[in-house]
C-alpha positions in Angstrom: -5.2 18.2 19.7 -7.0 17.6 16.7 -8.3 14.2 14.5 -9.7 14.4 11.1 -11.2 11.1 9.8 -9.5 9.9 6.0 -11.8 7.2 5.1 -10.2 4.5 7.5 -7.0 6.4 9.0 -6.9 9.3 11.0 -4.5 12.2 10.9 -3.9 13.8 14.5 -2.8 17.3 14.2 -0.7 18.5 17.4 -0.2 22.2 18.6 2.1 24.3 20.2 -0.1 27.2 20.7 0.6 30.9 19.7 1.0 34.1 21.3 -1.8 35.9 20.1 -4.9 35.7 17.4 -4.7 32.9 15.0 -4.2 34.2 11.4 -5.3 31.1 9.1 -4.0 30.9 5.5 -6.1 28.3 3.8 -5.0 27.1 0.5 -5.4 23.5 -1.3 -3.6 21.4 -3.6 -3.9 19.0 -6.3 -3.1 16.0 -5.8 -3.1 12.2 -8.2 -3.9 9.3 -7.3 -3.0 6.4 -9.3 -5.0 3.2 -9.9 -4.8 0.5 -11.1 -6.1 1.1 -14.2 -3.2 4.0 -14.9 0.0 1.3 -13.8 -1.5 -1.3 -15.9 -1.7 1.4 -19.3 1.9 2.1 -18.2 3.1 -1.0 -18.1 0.7 -2.3 -21.5 0.2 0.8 -23.0 -3.5 2.2 -23.2 -5.6 4.7 -22.3 -5.0 6.9 -18.6 -7.5 7.5 -16.6 -5.9 9.7 -13.8 -7.8 10.4 -10.5 -7.6 13.9 -9.0 -8.3 14.5 -5.7 -7.7 18.1 -3.9 -6.2 18.5 -0.2 -7.6 21.3 1.2 -4.9 23.0 4.4 -5.5 26.0 6.9 -2.4 27.3 8.1 -1.4 29.1 11.5 0.4 32.3 9.8 2.6 32.3 13.2 3.9 29.5 13.4 3.3 27.8 10.4 1.8 24.8 11.9 -1.3 23.1 9.6 -4.6 23.3 11.9 -7.2 22.0 9.5 -7.1 19.7 7.3 -9.7 18.3 4.2 -9.8 16.0 1.0 -12.1 16.8 -1.6 -12.5 16.0 -5.3 -10.7 17.9 -7.3 -13.5 20.3 -8.2 -14.1 22.0 -4.7 -12.2 24.9 -4.6 -10.9 26.7 -1.3 -14.3 29.1 -0.5 -16.9 26.5 0.0 -14.7 24.3 2.4 -13.5 27.3 4.9 -16.4 26.2 7.3 -16.0 22.7 7.1 -11.8 24.0 8.2 -12.1 26.5 10.9 -14.7 23.8 12.6 -11.5 21.3 13.6 -10.2 24.4 15.2 -10.7 23.7 18.6 -11.5 27.8 20.5 -9.4 28.2 22.9 
């Protein structure tokens, strides 16, 4: 089991295991967080302030299970996050 701290919350990643070496697929996607300012802008008009974050995930190619997760600002690519993602995967 793997746990990553996300601010005040923890994400537990269970893993059933695969039958051989781990082939880890790495990808990321953007997540738009709507803050109070954007909600007020929609309701009352005015400029919108969008807050974008990025979630980087490592997926086991065989089982398609999520093995590692990192949250960053929107300007961080996948390559710099690889060491942190690999550190989350226990040695079997």
